[in-house]
C-alpha positions as CSV (number, residue, x, y, z in Angstrom):
1,M,64.5,-60.3,87.2
2,E,63.9,-61.4,83.7
3,I,60.3,-61.1,84.3
4,L,60.8,-57.5,85.4
5,I,62.8,-56.6,82.4
6,L,60.2,-58.0,80.1
7,A,57.5,-56.0,81.7
8,V,59.4,-52.8,81.3
9,V,60.0,-53.5,77.6
10,I,56.2,-54.2,77.1
11,A,55.4,-50.9,78.9
12,L,57.7,-48.9,76.7
13,V,56.2,-50.4,73.5
14,A,52.7,-49.6,74.7
15,V,53.6,-46.0,75.5
16,G,55.2,-45.5,72.0
17,A,52.1,-46.9,70.3
18,I,49.8,-44.6,72.2
19,S,52.0,-41.6,71.4
20,G,51.8,-42.4,67.6
21,L,48.1,-42.6,67.8
22,V,47.9,-39.2,69.5
23,V,50.2,-37.5,66.9
24,S,48.3,-39.1,64.0
25,S,45.0,-37.8,65.4
26,R,46.3,-34.3,65.8
27,K,47.5,-34.2,62.2
28,K,44.1,-35.3,61.0
29,K,42.4,-32.6,63.0
30,Q,44.7,-30.0,61.3
31,L,43.5,-31.0,57.7
32,P,40.7,-28.7,56.2
33,P,37.3,-30.1,56.5
34,T,35.9,-31.6,53.4
35,A,32.6,-30.4,51.9
36,P,29.7,-32.7,52.1
37,P,29.3,-34.9,49.1
38,S,25.9,-33.4,48.2
39,T,27.4,-29.9,47.6
40,P,30.7,-30.2,45.7
41,T,32.9,-27.1,45.5
42,I,32.5,-26.2,41.8
43,T,33.6,-22.7,40.9
44,A,31.4,-20.7,38.5
45,P,32.7,-19.9,35.0
46,P,33.8,-16.3,34.3
47,A,31.1,-14.0,33.2
48,E,30.7,-13.1,29.5
49,P,32.7,-10.0,28.7
50,Q,30.6,-6.9,28.0
51,V,31.3,-4.1,25.6
52,G,34.4,-2.3,26.7
53,E,35.6,-5.1,29.1
54,D,38.4,-7.6,28.7
55,A,37.5,-11.2,27.9
56,A,39.3,-12.6,30.9
57,P,38.4,-11.7,34.6
58,T,40.9,-9.9,36.7
59,A,42.9,-11.6,39.3
60,E,41.1,-9.8,42.1
61,E,37.7,-11.1,41.0
62,P,36.3,-13.4,43.8
63,R,35.6,-17.0,43.0
64,R,32.0,-18.0,43.7
65,T,30.4,-21.3,44.2
66,I,27.6,-22.5,41.9
67,E,25.0,-21.7,44.6
68,E,26.3,-18.1,44.9
69,V,26.1,-17.7,41.1
70,A,22.8,-19.4,40.3
71,L,20.6,-18.6,43.2
72,P,20.9,-14.8,43.3
73,D,20.5,-14.6,39.5
74,A,17.4,-16.8,39.6
75,E,15.9,-14.7,42.4
76,A,16.7,-11.5,40.4
77,A,15.0,-12.9,37.3
78,L,11.9,-13.7,39.3
79,E,11.8,-10.3,40.9
80,S,12.7,-8.4,37.7
81,P,10.9,-9.9,34.6
82,V,12.1,-6.9,32.6
83,A,15.6,-8.3,32.7
84,V,14.4,-11.5,31.0
85,E,12.5,-9.6,28.3
86,D,15.4,-7.3,27.5
87,S,17.3,-10.4,26.2
88,V,14.6,-11.2,23.7
89,V,14.7,-9.6,20.2
90,E,11.2,-8.5,19.4
91,A,9.8,-8.5,15.9
92,P,8.9,-5.2,14.4
93,P,5.2,-4.3,15.0
94,A,2.8,-5.1,12.2
95,P,1.6,-2.0,10.3
96,E,-1.7,-0.7,11.6
97,I,-4.6,-1.5,9.2
98,E,-6.5,1.6,8.2
99,V,-10.2,1.8,7.5
100,P,-10.7,3.5,4.2
101,E,-13.4,6.1,3.7
102,P,-16.6,4.7,2.3
103,T,-16.9,5.2,-1.5
104,A,-20.6,5.9,-1.6
105,G,-21.1,9.6,-2.2
106,R,-17.4,10.3,-2.1
107,L,-17.5,12.6,-5.2
108,V,-20.3,14.6,-3.5
109,R,-18.1,15.1,-0.4
110,L,-15.2,16.3,-2.6
111,R,-17.5,18.7,-4.5
112,A,-16.0,21.9,-3.1
113,R,-12.5,20.9,-4.2
114,L,-13.7,20.0,-7.7
115,A,-15.7,23.2,-8.1
116,R,-12.7,25.4,-7.2
117,S,-10.7,23.9,-10.1
118,Q,-13.3,23.9,-12.8
119,N,-14.7,27.4,-12.9
120,T,-13.6,28.0,-16.5
121,L,-15.9,25.3,-17.9
122,G,-18.9,25.6,-15.6
123,K,-19.2,29.1,-14.3
124,G,-17.6,30.6,-17.3
125,L,-20.3,29.2,-19.5
126,L,-23.0,30.4,-17.1
127,T,-21.5,33.9,-17.2
128,L,-21.6,34.0,-21.0
129,L,-25.1,32.5,-21.3
130,S,-26.4,35.2,-18.8
131,R,-25.6,38.0,-21.2
132,E,-28.6,40.1,-22.3
133,H,-27.8,39.6,-26.0
134,L,-26.3,36.3,-27.2
135,D,-24.8,37.5,-30.5
136,E,-22.3,35.6,-32.7
137,D,-19.3,37.0,-30.7
138,T,-20.8,35.5,-27.5
139,W,-21.4,32.1,-29.1
140,E,-17.8,32.1,-30.3
141,E,-16.7,32.9,-26.8
142,I,-18.8,29.9,-25.5
143,E,-17.2,27.7,-28.1
144,E,-13.7,28.9,-27.2
145,T,-14.4,28.2,-23.5
146,L,-15.3,24.6,-24.3
147,L,-12.3,24.1,-26.5
148,I,-9.9,25.5,-23.9
149,A,-11.5,23.1,-21.3
150,D,-10.5,20.2,-23.7
151,V,-14.0,19.2,-24.5
152,G,-13.0,18.4,-28.0
153,V,-14.1,19.9,-31.4
154,A,-17.0,17.6,-32.2
155,P,-18.5,17.6,-28.7
156,T,-18.1,21.4,-28.5
157,Q,-20.0,21.9,-31.8
158,E,-22.7,19.5,-30.7
159,L,-23.2,21.3,-27.3
160,V,-23.1,24.8,-28.8
161,D,-25.8,23.9,-31.4
162,R,-28.1,22.4,-28.8
163,L,-27.6,25.4,-26.5
164,R,-28.4,27.8,-29.3
165,E,-31.6,26.0,-30.1
166,R,-32.8,25.7,-26.5
167,V,-32.0,29.3,-25.5
168,K,-34.0,30.5,-28.5
169,V,-37.0,28.4,-27.5
170,L,-36.6,29.3,-23.8
171,G,-36.9,33.0,-24.4
172,T,-36.5,34.6,-21.0
173,R,-33.5,33.3,-19.2
174,T,-33.3,33.5,-15.5
175,P,-30.1,32.3,-13.7
176,A,-32.0,29.3,-12.4
177,D,-33.3,28.4,-15.9
178,L,-29.8,28.7,-17.5
179,R,-28.2,26.6,-14.8
180,A,-30.8,23.8,-15.2
181,L,-30.4,24.0,-19.0
182,L,-26.6,23.8,-18.9
183,K,-26.6,21.0,-16.4
184,E,-29.0,19.0,-18.5
185,E,-27.0,19.4,-21.6
186,L,-23.6,18.6,-20.0
187,V,-25.0,15.5,-18.3
188,T,-26.3,14.4,-21.7
189,L,-22.9,15.0,-23.3
190,L,-21.2,13.0,-20.6
191,G,-23.6,10.1,-21.1
192,T,-25.9,8.4,-18.6
193,D,-26.1,5.0,-20.4
194,F,-22.5,3.9,-19.6
195,D,-21.9,1.2,-17.0
196,R,-19.4,3.0,-14.8
197,A,-19.2,0.3,-12.1
198,V,-15.7,-1.3,-11.7
199,K,-16.3,-5.0,-12.2
200,T,-15.3,-6.8,-9.0
201,E,-17.0,-10.1,-9.6
202,S,-15.8,-12.8,-12.0
203,G,-18.0,-14.8,-14.1
204,V,-16.2,-18.0,-13.0
205,D,-15.0,-19.3,-9.7
206,T,-11.9,-17.2,-9.6
207,P,-11.1,-13.6,-8.4
208,A,-12.0,-10.7,-10.6
209,V,-8.8,-9.6,-12.3
210,I,-8.2,-5.9,-13.0
211,M,-5.1,-4.7,-14.9
212,V,-4.1,-1.0,-14.6
213,V,-2.2,0.5,-17.5
214,G,-0.8,3.9,-18.4
215,V,2.4,5.8,-19.1
216,N,4.9,7.1,-16.6
217,G,3.8,10.2,-14.6
218,T,0.1,9.7,-14.7
219,G,-0.1,8.4,-11.1
220,K,-0.7,4.8,-12.2
221,T,0.9,3.0,-9.2
222,T,-0.7,5.4,-6.7
223,T,-4.0,5.0,-8.4
224,T,-3.7,1.2,-8.1
225,G,-3.1,1.6,-4.4
226,K,-6.0,4.0,-4.0
227,L,-8.2,1.6,-6.0
228,A,-7.3,-1.1,-3.5
229,R,-8.6,1.2,-0.7
230,V,-11.8,1.8,-2.7
231,L,-12.4,-2.0,-3.0
232,V,-11.5,-2.7,0.6
233,A,-13.9,0.1,1.7
234,D,-16.6,-1.7,-0.3
235,G,-15.9,-5.0,1.5
236,R,-13.7,-6.7,-1.0
237,S,-10.5,-8.7,-0.3
238,V,-7.7,-7.7,-2.5
239,V,-4.3,-9.2,-3.8
240,L,-1.9,-6.8,-5.5
241,G,0.5,-7.8,-8.3
242,A,3.5,-5.5,-8.5
243,A,4.2,-6.1,-12.2
244,D,5.9,-2.7,-12.8
245,T,9.5,-4.0,-12.5
246,F,10.8,-1.3,-14.8
247,R,10.6,1.7,-12.4
248,A,12.7,1.6,-9.3
249,A,10.8,1.2,-6.0
250,A,7.5,0.8,-7.7
251,A,6.9,-2.5,-5.9
252,D,7.8,-1.0,-2.6
253,Q,5.4,1.9,-3.2
254,L,2.6,-0.5,-4.1
255,Q,3.3,-2.8,-1.1
256,T,3.1,0.2,1.2
257,W,-0.4,1.0,-0.1
258,G,-1.4,-2.7,0.3
259,D,-0.1,-2.9,3.9
260,R,-2.1,0.1,4.9
261,V,-5.4,-1.8,4.1
262,G,-4.3,-5.4,4.7
263,A,-3.9,-6.4,1.1
264,R,-1.1,-8.8,0.2
265,T,1.4,-7.8,-2.5
266,V,3.0,-10.3,-4.8
267,R,6.2,-9.0,-6.2
268,G,9.5,-10.1,-7.8
269,P,13.0,-8.8,-8.3
270,E,13.5,-5.4,-9.9
271,G,13.9,-5.9,-13.6
272,G,12.1,-9.3,-13.5
273,D,9.6,-10.6,-15.9
274,P,6.3,-8.6,-15.5
275,A,4.2,-11.3,-17.1
276,S,5.5,-13.9,-14.6
277,I,4.7,-11.7,-11.6
278,A,1.2,-10.9,-12.9
279,Y,0.6,-14.7,-13.4
280,D,1.8,-15.5,-9.9
281,A,-0.4,-12.7,-8.4
282,V,-3.5,-14.2,-10.0
283,K,-2.4,-17.7,-8.9
284,E,-2.0,-16.4,-5.3
285,G,-5.4,-14.7,-5.5
286,I,-7.0,-17.9,-6.5
287,A,-5.3,-19.8,-3.7
288,E,-6.3,-17.3,-1.1
289,G,-9.9,-17.0,-2.3
290,A,-9.5,-13.2,-2.8
291,D,-12.3,-11.2,-4.4
292,V,-10.1,-9.1,-6.6
293,V,-6.6,-9.2,-8.0
294,L,-5.2,-5.8,-9.0
295,I,-2.2,-5.8,-11.4
296,D,0.0,-2.7,-11.7
297,T,1.9,-2.7,-15.0
298,A,4.9,-0.9,-16.2
299,G,4.2,2.7,-17.0
300,R,6.7,3.0,-19.9
301,L,6.6,5.5,-22.8
302,H,3.9,4.7,-25.2
303,T,6.2,5.6,-28.2
304,K,8.3,2.4,-27.6
305,T,6.6,-0.3,-29.6
306,G,8.5,-3.1,-28.0
307,L,7.3,-2.1,-24.5
308,M,3.8,-2.0,-25.7
309,D,4.2,-5.5,-27.0
310,E,5.3,-6.5,-23.5
311,L,2.1,-5.1,-22.1
312,G,0.2,-7.3,-24.5
313,K,2.2,-10.3,-23.3
314,V,1.2,-9.6,-19.7
315,K,-2.4,-9.6,-20.8
316,R,-2.1,-12.9,-22.6
317,V,-0.3,-14.6,-19.7
318,V,-2.8,-13.5,-17.2
319,E,-5.7,-14.7,-19.3
320,K,-4.3,-18.3,-18.9
321,H,-6.1,-18.2,-15.6
322,G,-9.3,-16.8,-17.1
323,P,-10.5,-13.6,-18.8
324,L,-9.6,-10.2,-17.6
325,D,-12.6,-8.4,-16.0
326,E,-11.2,-4.9,-16.3
327,I,-8.4,-3.0,-18.0
328,L,-8.3,0.5,-16.6
329,L,-6.3,3.2,-18.4
330,V,-5.0,5.9,-16.1
331,L,-4.7,9.3,-17.8
332,D,-3.4,12.6,-16.4
333,A,-6.3,15.1,-16.9
334,T,-3.8,18.0,-17.2
335,T,-2.3,16.6,-20.4
336,G,-5.2,17.4,-22.7
337,Q,-4.8,16.2,-26.2
338,N,-1.6,14.3,-25.4
339,G,-3.7,12.2,-23.1
340,L,-6.0,11.3,-26.0
341,T,-3.0,10.2,-28.0
342,Q,-1.9,7.9,-25.2
343,A,-5.4,6.5,-25.0
344,R,-5.5,5.6,-28.7
345,V,-2.2,3.7,-28.5
346,F,-3.1,1.7,-25.4
347,A,-6.5,0.9,-26.9
348,E,-4.7,-0.7,-29.9
349,V,-2.7,-3.0,-27.6
350,V,-5.3,-4.0,-25.0
351,D,-9.1,-3.7,-24.8
352,I,-9.6,-0.8,-22.5
353,T,-12.8,-1.2,-20.5
354,G,-12.6,2.0,-18.4
355,I,-10.7,5.2,-17.7
356,V,-9.3,6.7,-14.5
357,L,-8.7,10.4,-14.8
358,T,-6.2,11.7,-12.2
359,K,-5.2,15.2,-11.2
360,L,-8.6,16.7,-11.9
361,D,-7.8,19.2,-9.1
362,G,-5.5,22.2,-9.6
363,T,-5.2,23.2,-13.2
364,A,-7.2,20.4,-14.7
365,K,-9.6,20.9,-17.5
366,G,-12.9,19.0,-16.9
367,G,-13.8,18.8,-20.5
368,I,-11.3,15.9,-21.0
369,V,-13.9,13.6,-19.4
370,I,-16.2,14.2,-22.4
371,A,-13.4,14.1,-25.0
372,V,-11.8,10.8,-23.9
373,Q,-15.1,9.0,-23.7
374,R,-15.9,10.1,-27.2
375,E,-12.5,9.1,-28.4
376,L,-12.5,5.6,-27.0
377,G,-16.2,4.8,-26.6
378,V,-15.5,3.6,-23.0
379,P,-16.6,5.3,-19.8
380,V,-14.7,7.3,-17.2
381,K,-15.1,5.1,-14.1
382,L,-12.9,6.8,-11.5
383,I,-11.5,10.3,-11.0
384,G,-8.7,11.4,-8.8
385,L,-9.1,14.8,-7.1
386,G,-6.0,15.2,-5.0
387,E,-3.1,13.6,-3.2
388,G,-5.1,12.2,-0.3
389,A,-5.4,8.4,0.2
390,D,-9.2,8.6,-0.2
391,D,-9.3,11.2,-3.1
392,L,-10.1,8.6,-5.7
393,A,-13.9,8.7,-6.4
394,P,-16.3,6.8,-8.6
395,F,-17.3,9.0,-11.4
396,E,-21.0,10.2,-11.2
397,P,-22.0,12.5,-14.1
398,E,-24.7,14.4,-12.2
399,A,-22.5,15.1,-9.2
400,F,-19.6,16.1,-11.5
401,V,-21.7,18.6,-13.4
402,D,-23.1,20.0,-10.1
403,A,-19.6,20.7,-9.0
404,L,-18.7,22.3,-12.4
405,I,-21.5,24.8,-12.5
406,G,-22.1,25.3,-8.7
407,D,-25.4,26.1,-7.0
């Protein structure tokens, strides 16, 4: 009996144990399955807010796993490279380098423009000389024509005397004879023995240094930029020095000219020391192995003595690197005798080696070429015939006279 009771107790205990195991197993089966250890359930961070959106995502925004975020974006980037490029800030494109017009024969190519603006001097003289009787009144008209064209008193008298003598010897005067006579005398008056080449080679192992001077309004900075084009067209490498710190935006203007032909511009702050900038420009030209350094100086009024002294300082500071090869004076051809006054003052401060005459188109008077050469004893080396980038031409006396008197 006791044995039977013990067996029943053991059976009940066994049944209870088995029931507990079954319940525990069912509870475990009801728990959510865990993700494999190799792919943890990490939720992606909220997307960056766009313009017009709130910084925080809305409650309804679905939560995505890292695979759902990364993989589609990577695939989209591979399929659409434009999306990647859009996120990169591109640098502004470099300015396109222009190829300037060759300088050889440029004045001849601009002949028609020059001829239209100089009829008073050239064709006016031919008309007077073609009269059947050259009396005193006619010679006075010839003299007046030359003076109006700004030839100057002394050169005018010299030319009239020579024309009188040669016309008397010539006797009969056909239009062809008169044209040849007048051309020969004008070329002689302009001078054929001047060295009109702009010096672009230094006597030492440094770049040639050219300083450009002149008063406000003559087109000095523009001429400096055009001269850079002339030099580049002739195969020279150029560094520009923006030493005109007095006039607002002068440095910007010069740099624009330089960028167009690939010439570097050395500049400083507006109102800075012009001599320091000029010095640095030559220093940079030496470091870069440039052929020519062009220095644009302040175009201040020539009546202010202190400012002219400053121009002398620029010259002295630049010469610490070596001698200046050229000092070009820019004159407005339309200013006539006032231009000669400017020339005298500048010549007292710096040693002018050449003249650039601008604005010889329009209402210009071609005789100023003769007058300014006689006044300073230095040649006109370049002339400007218009607003175009390639309208600066080397001065050639024969081509100039041909344009004056026509065919």
